[in-house]
A tleap script that builds the chain and sets N, CA, C and O, in Angstrom:
source leaprc.protein.ff14SB
mol = sequence {
  NMET LYS THR LEU PHE VAL ASN ASP ASP ILE
  GLU ALA SER ILE ALA VAL GLY HIE ASN GLY
  MET VAL HIE ILE VAL SER ASN PRO ASP ARG
  THR ILE ASP ILE GLU LYS LEU TYR GLU SER
  LEU TYR PHE GLU TYR LYS GLU ILE TYR ALA
  ASN SER GLU ILE ALA LYS ILE TYR ALA LEU
  ASP ASP LEU ASP ASP LEU TYR ASP LEU LYS
  ILE PHE ASP TYR GLU SER CARG
}
set mol.1.N position { 1.006 16.417 -2.208 }
set mol.1.CA position { 1.717 16.455 -0.989 }
set mol.1.C position { 1.294 17.666 -0.142 }
set mol.1.O position { 1.277 17.587 1.086 }
set mol.2.N position { 0.956 18.773 -0.791 }
set mol.2.CA position { 0.520 19.952 -0.019 }
set mol.2.C position { -0.635 19.606 0.927 }
set mol.2.O position { -0.637 20.017 2.087 }
set mol.3.N position { -1.613 18.851 0.426 }
set mol.3.CA position { -2.784 18.529 1.243 }
set mol.3.C position { -2.391 17.799 2.505 }
set mol.3.O position { -2.985 18.035 3.558 }
set mol.4.N position { -1.412 16.924 2.434 }
set mol.4.CA position { -0.941 16.182 3.606 }
set mol.4.C position { -0.428 17.145 4.683 }
set mol.4.O position { -0.609 16.893 5.874 }
set mol.5.N position { 0.208 18.240 4.273 }
set mol.5.CA position { 0.760 19.186 5.241 }
set mol.5.C position { -0.241 20.127 5.860 }
set mol.5.O position { -0.029 20.639 6.960 }
set mol.6.N position { -1.347 20.359 5.148 }
set mol.6.CA position { -2.316 21.363 5.654 }
set mol.6.C position { -3.566 20.744 6.211 }
set mol.6.O position { -4.364 21.466 6.807 }
set mol.7.N position { -3.799 19.440 6.058 }
set mol.7.CA position { -5.033 18.837 6.549 }
set mol.7.C position { -4.722 17.768 7.609 }
set mol.7.O position { -4.176 16.712 7.288 }
set mol.8.N position { -5.062 18.039 8.832 }
set mol.8.CA position { -4.742 17.111 9.929 }
set mol.8.C position { -5.452 15.768 9.826 }
set mol.8.O position { -5.019 14.805 10.459 }
set mol.9.N position { -6.538 15.670 9.040 }
set mol.9.CA position { -7.265 14.454 8.858 }
set mol.9.C position { -6.585 13.447 7.925 }
set mol.9.O position { -6.927 12.264 7.917 }
set mol.10.N position { -5.626 13.929 7.147 }
set mol.10.CA position { -4.953 13.077 6.184 }
set mol.10.C position { -3.620 12.561 6.802 }
set mol.10.O position { -2.797 13.351 7.265 }
set mol.11.N position { -3.439 11.265 6.795 }
set mol.11.CA position { -2.261 10.664 7.413 }
set mol.11.C position { -1.144 10.394 6.430 }
set mol.11.O position { 0.020 10.327 6.826 }
set mol.12.N position { -1.475 10.232 5.132 }
set mol.12.CA position { -0.474 9.932 4.137 }
set mol.12.C position { -0.974 10.303 2.744 }
set mol.12.O position { -2.179 10.385 2.508 }
set mol.13.N position { -0.040 10.524 1.830 }
set mol.13.CA position { -0.349 10.720 0.416 }
set mol.13.C position { 0.305 9.607 -0.328 }
set mol.13.O position { 1.461 9.266 -0.082 }
set mol.14.N position { -0.438 9.039 -1.243 }
set mol.14.CA position { 0.048 7.920 -2.038 }
set mol.14.C position { -0.077 8.252 -3.533 }
set mol.14.O position { -1.119 8.711 -4.002 }
set mol.15.N position { 1.007 8.008 -4.256 }
set mol.15.CA position { 0.984 8.268 -5.710 }
set mol.15.C position { 1.527 7.046 -6.392 }
set mol.15.O position { 2.497 6.445 -5.931 }
set mol.16.N position { 0.909 6.676 -7.486 }
set mol.16.CA position { 1.351 5.563 -8.308 }
set mol.16.C position { 1.890 6.098 -9.623 }
set mol.16.O position { 1.207 6.821 -10.349 }
set mol.17.N position { 3.124 5.727 -9.912 }
set mol.17.CA position { 3.763 6.207 -11.113 }
set mol.17.C position { 3.421 5.403 -12.359 }
set mol.17.O position { 2.832 4.327 -12.252 }
set mol.18.N position { 3.772 5.896 -13.522 }
set mol.18.CA position { 3.468 5.237 -14.779 }
set mol.18.C position { 4.082 3.861 -14.861 }
set mol.18.O position { 3.623 3.023 -15.638 }
set mol.19.N position { 5.136 3.606 -14.057 }
set mol.19.CA position { 5.841 2.317 -14.086 }
set mol.19.C position { 5.340 1.378 -13.004 }
set mol.19.O position { 5.898 0.298 -12.814 }
set mol.20.N position { 4.296 1.776 -12.295 }
set mol.20.CA position { 3.717 0.923 -11.236 }
set mol.20.C position { 4.326 1.132 -9.867 }
set mol.20.O position { 3.857 0.544 -8.892 }
set mol.21.N position { 5.377 1.968 -9.766 }
set mol.21.CA position { 5.951 2.271 -8.446 }
set mol.21.C position { 4.952 3.028 -7.584 }
set mol.21.O position { 4.258 3.923 -8.066 }
set mol.22.N position { 4.882 2.667 -6.309 }
set mol.22.CA position { 3.986 3.315 -5.361 }
set mol.22.C position { 4.851 4.172 -4.459 }
set mol.22.O position { 5.820 3.686 -3.876 }
set mol.23.N position { 4.507 5.438 -4.344 }
set mol.23.CA position { 5.233 6.400 -3.495 }
set mol.23.C position { 4.337 6.825 -2.364 }
set mol.23.O position { 3.215 7.281 -2.584 }
set mol.24.N position { 4.840 6.672 -1.128 }
set mol.24.CA position { 4.032 6.996 0.051 }
set mol.24.C position { 4.759 8.072 0.877 }
set mol.24.O position { 5.908 7.891 1.280 }
set mol.25.N position { 4.066 9.193 1.116 }
set mol.25.CA position { 4.597 10.265 1.969 }
set mol.25.C position { 3.709 10.298 3.221 }
set mol.25.O position { 2.483 10.330 3.111 }
set mol.26.N position { 4.315 10.289 4.387 }
set mol.26.CA position { 3.499 10.289 5.606 }
set mol.26.C position { 4.274 11.006 6.727 }
set mol.26.O position { 5.419 11.423 6.553 }
set mol.27.N position { 3.618 11.126 7.854 }
set mol.27.CA position { 4.203 11.710 9.075 }
set mol.27.C position { 4.808 13.111 8.814 }
set mol.27.O position { 5.981 13.332 9.113 }
set mol.28.N position { 4.022 14.053 8.260 }
set mol.28.CA position { 4.576 15.352 7.940 }
set mol.28.C position { 4.798 16.231 9.175 }
set mol.28.O position { 4.060 16.126 10.155 }
set mol.29.N position { 5.788 17.073 9.127 }
set mol.29.CA position { 5.983 18.105 10.155 }
set mol.29.C position { 5.100 19.276 9.731 }
set mol.29.O position { 5.502 20.096 8.906 }
set mol.30.N position { 3.917 19.351 10.289 }
set mol.30.CA position { 2.939 20.373 9.897 }
set mol.30.C position { 3.282 21.785 10.347 }
set mol.30.O position { 2.545 22.722 10.039 }
set mol.31.N position { 4.365 21.954 11.058 }
set mol.31.CA position { 4.792 23.276 11.457 }
set mol.31.C position { 5.442 24.017 10.300 }
set mol.31.O position { 5.638 25.231 10.360 }
set mol.32.N position { 5.779 23.273 9.237 }
set mol.32.CA position { 6.429 23.855 8.059 }
set mol.32.C position { 5.416 24.092 7.001 }
set mol.32.O position { 4.639 23.192 6.681 }
set mol.33.N position { 5.389 25.291 6.432 }
set mol.33.CA position { 4.480 25.693 5.381 }
set mol.33.C position { 5.129 25.259 4.041 }
set mol.33.O position { 5.904 26.009 3.449 }
set mol.34.N position { 4.802 24.060 3.590 }
set mol.34.CA position { 5.452 23.493 2.424 }
set mol.34.C position { 5.192 24.301 1.167 }
set mol.34.O position { 6.070 24.398 0.310 }
set mol.35.N position { 4.011 24.883 1.035 }
set mol.35.CA position { 3.701 25.685 -0.116 }
set mol.35.C position { 4.554 26.969 -0.180 }
set mol.35.O position { 5.070 27.347 -1.232 }
set mol.36.N position { 4.677 27.608 0.971 }
set mol.36.CA position { 5.463 28.820 1.040 }
set mol.36.C position { 6.937 28.489 0.757 }
set mol.36.O position { 7.638 29.265 0.107 }
set mol.37.N position { 7.388 27.366 1.236 }
set mol.37.CA position { 8.764 26.926 1.004 }
set mol.37.C position { 9.016 26.680 -0.475 }
set mol.37.O position { 10.045 27.085 -1.017 }
set mol.38.N position { 8.045 25.995 -1.138 }
set mol.38.CA position { 8.159 25.743 -2.579 }
set mol.38.C position { 8.199 27.042 -3.319 }
set mol.38.O position { 9.054 27.225 -4.185 }
set mol.39.N position { 7.307 27.956 -3.013 }
set mol.39.CA position { 7.269 29.234 -3.710 }
set mol.39.C position { 8.594 30.006 -3.580 }
set mol.39.O position { 9.086 30.595 -4.543 }
set mol.40.N position { 9.135 29.983 -2.401 }
set mol.40.CA position { 10.385 30.654 -2.133 }
set mol.40.C position { 11.512 30.055 -2.961 }
set mol.40.O position { 12.301 30.787 -3.558 }
set mol.41.N position { 11.593 28.727 -3.000 }
set mol.41.CA position { 12.593 28.051 -3.821 }
set mol.41.C position { 12.362 28.324 -5.308 }
set mol.41.O position { 13.316 28.577 -6.044 }
set mol.42.N position { 11.120 28.276 -5.750 }
set mol.42.CA position { 10.786 28.521 -7.143 }
set mol.42.C position { 11.267 29.910 -7.595 }
set mol.42.O position { 11.943 30.051 -8.615 }
set mol.43.N position { 10.894 30.944 -6.794 }
set mol.43.CA position { 11.338 32.305 -7.183 }
set mol.43.C position { 12.832 32.495 -7.125 }
set mol.43.O position { 13.391 33.257 -7.914 }
set mol.44.N position { 13.487 31.819 -6.210 }
set mol.44.CA position { 14.935 31.880 -6.130 }
set mol.44.C position { 15.564 31.321 -7.453 }
set mol.44.O position { 16.460 31.932 -8.035 }
set mol.45.N position { 15.067 30.163 -7.889 }
set mol.45.CA position { 15.591 29.585 -9.140 }
set mol.45.C position { 15.114 30.320 -10.346 }
set mol.45.O position { 15.806 30.311 -11.364 }
set mol.46.N position { 13.997 30.943 -10.301 }
set mol.46.CA position { 13.457 31.729 -11.417 }
set mol.46.C position { 14.399 32.932 -11.685 }
set mol.46.O position { 14.634 33.293 -12.838 }
set mol.47.N position { 14.916 33.527 -10.634 }
set mol.47.CA position { 15.885 34.615 -10.779 }
set mol.47.C position { 17.152 34.158 -11.422 }
set mol.47.O position { 17.742 34.883 -12.223 }
set mol.48.N position { 17.590 32.957 -11.084 }
set mol.48.CA position { 18.836 32.400 -11.592 }
set mol.48.C position { 18.692 32.002 -13.056 }
set mol.48.O position { 19.527 32.382 -13.877 }
set mol.49.N position { 17.651 31.246 -13.400 }
set mol.49.CA position { 17.500 30.641 -14.707 }
set mol.49.C position { 16.545 31.370 -15.646 }
set mol.49.O position { 16.598 31.152 -16.856 }
set mol.50.N position { 15.668 32.235 -15.119 }
set mol.50.CA position { 14.711 32.992 -15.940 }
set mol.50.C position { 13.818 32.084 -16.813 }
set mol.50.O position { 13.273 32.513 -17.829 }
set mol.51.N position { 13.693 30.867 -16.398 }
set mol.51.CA position { 12.806 29.905 -17.100 }
set mol.51.C position { 11.937 29.223 -16.049 }
set mol.51.O position { 12.458 28.566 -15.148 }
set mol.52.N position { 10.618 29.374 -16.155 }
set mol.52.CA position { 9.746 28.860 -15.114 }
set mol.52.C position { 9.776 27.341 -15.008 }
set mol.52.O position { 9.671 26.799 -13.908 }
set mol.53.N position { 9.916 26.651 -16.122 }
set mol.53.CA position { 9.905 25.174 -16.060 }
set mol.53.C position { 11.164 24.665 -15.358 }
set mol.53.O position { 11.090 23.738 -14.551 }
set mol.54.N position { 12.273 25.240 -15.648 }
set mol.54.CA position { 13.544 24.854 -14.975 }
set mol.54.C position { 13.494 25.201 -13.492 }
set mol.54.O position { 13.975 24.449 -12.645 }
set mol.55.N position { 12.901 26.359 -13.195 }
set mol.55.CA position { 12.757 26.771 -11.800 }
set mol.55.C position { 11.901 25.796 -11.058 }
set mol.55.O position { 12.211 25.453 -9.917 }
set mol.56.N position { 10.827 25.331 -11.664 }
set mol.56.CA position { 9.954 24.318 -11.005 }
set mol.56.C position { 10.720 23.020 -10.739 }
set mol.56.O position { 10.592 22.436 -9.662 }
set mol.57.N position { 11.478 22.585 -11.668 }
set mol.57.CA position { 12.220 21.327 -11.525 }
set mol.57.C position { 13.225 21.423 -10.360 }
set mol.57.O position { 13.325 20.523 -9.526 }
set mol.58.N position { 13.957 22.532 -10.335 }
set mol.58.CA position { 14.965 22.703 -9.258 }
set mol.58.C position { 14.292 22.875 -7.884 }
set mol.58.O position { 14.784 22.359 -6.881 }
set mol.59.N position { 13.175 23.597 -7.848 }
set mol.59.CA position { 12.444 23.781 -6.604 }
set mol.59.C position { 11.929 22.420 -6.076 }
set mol.59.O position { 12.041 22.127 -4.886 }
set mol.60.N position { 11.377 21.618 -6.962 }
set mol.60.CA position { 10.881 20.313 -6.563 }
set mol.60.C position { 12.040 19.402 -6.133 }
set mol.60.O position { 11.891 18.620 -5.194 }
set mol.61.N position { 13.177 19.495 -6.805 }
set mol.61.CA position { 14.342 18.732 -6.383 }
set mol.61.C position { 14.773 19.071 -4.968 }
set mol.61.O position { 15.130 18.199 -4.176 }
set mol.62.N position { 14.728 20.385 -4.669 }
set mol.62.CA position { 15.068 20.834 -3.331 }
set mol.62.C position { 14.076 20.321 -2.292 }
set mol.62.O position { 14.465 19.934 -1.190 }
set mol.63.N position { 12.780 20.321 -2.652 }
set mol.63.CA position { 11.830 19.742 -1.739 }
set mol.63.C position { 12.097 18.272 -1.479 }
set mol.63.O position { 11.924 17.782 -0.363 }
set mol.64.N position { 12.518 17.580 -2.515 }
set mol.64.CA position { 12.840 16.178 -2.395 }
set mol.64.C position { 14.010 16.002 -1.399 }
set mol.64.O position { 14.057 15.015 -0.665 }
set mol.65.N position { 14.910 16.924 -1.384 }
set mol.65.CA position { 16.063 16.876 -0.454 }
set mol.65.C position { 15.630 17.059 0.974 }
set mol.65.O position { 16.370 16.692 1.887 }
set mol.66.N position { 14.422 17.629 1.210 }
set mol.66.CA position { 13.931 17.851 2.560 }
set mol.66.C position { 13.679 16.515 3.274 }
set mol.66.O position { 13.616 16.464 4.503 }
set mol.67.N position { 13.540 15.472 2.518 }
set mol.67.CA position { 13.381 14.138 3.129 }
set mol.67.C position { 14.531 13.904 4.100 }
set mol.67.O position { 14.326 13.335 5.172 }
set mol.68.N position { 15.735 14.333 3.742 }
set mol.68.CA position { 16.888 14.158 4.610 }
set mol.68.C position { 16.772 14.941 5.913 }
set mol.68.O position { 17.409 14.595 6.908 }
set mol.69.N position { 15.967 15.986 5.908 }
set mol.69.CA position { 15.729 16.772 7.135 }
set mol.69.C position { 14.640 16.208 8.017 }
set mol.69.O position { 14.359 16.735 9.093 }
set mol.70.N position { 14.009 15.101 7.540 }
set mol.70.CA position { 13.010 14.399 8.311 }
set mol.70.C position { 11.735 15.191 8.554 }
set mol.70.O position { 11.111 15.058 9.606 }
set mol.71.N position { 11.333 16.039 7.554 }
set mol.71.CA position { 10.082 16.749 7.724 }
set mol.71.C position { 8.878 15.908 7.281 }
set mol.71.O position { 7.719 16.280 7.470 }
set mol.72.N position { 9.210 14.755 6.683 }
set mol.72.CA position { 8.210 13.781 6.337 }
set mol.72.C position { 8.876 12.411 6.124 }
set mol.72.O position { 10.088 12.343 5.916 }
set mol.73.N position { 8.117 11.354 6.173 }
set mol.73.CA position { 8.609 10.031 5.870 }
set mol.73.C position { 8.293 9.682 4.449 }
set mol.73.O position { 7.238 10.055 3.937 }
set mol.74.N position { 9.177 8.977 3.805 }
set mol.74.CA position { 8.941 8.554 2.403 }
set mol.74.C position { 9.237 7.085 2.231 }
set mol.74.O position { 10.215 6.566 2.769 }
set mol.75.N position { 8.407 6.439 1.496 }
set mol.75.CA position { 8.578 5.006 1.225 }
set mol.75.C position { 8.155 4.733 -0.225 }
set mol.75.O position { 7.169 5.299 -0.695 }
set mol.76.N position { 8.877 3.888 -0.918 }
set mol.76.CA position { 8.462 3.471 -2.271 }
set mol.76.C position { 8.407 1.974 -2.316 }
set mol.76.O position { 9.173 1.285 -1.641 }
set mol.77.N position { 7.499 1.476 -3.113 }
set mol.77.CA position { 7.318 -0.013 -3.255 }
set mol.77.C position { 7.211 -0.339 -4.721 }
set mol.77.O position { 7.057 -1.505 -5.085 }
savepdb mol mol.pdb
quit
């Protein structure tokens, strides 16, 4: 997903899950530094839980919530 936000030539990111589900992320708001945002969330949760794996999960969950803010479009098939 990071590549989608930093490379203007890429219009969408597509991932296929182990169960065959296709996830498509497109139309990113490239004014937002998604990597810096993730790092900020990660370190915030790392202070709370002191466990890097749990911090990663919570940070990614928060990024998932950004869909509601419309910084990117998401579709699954």
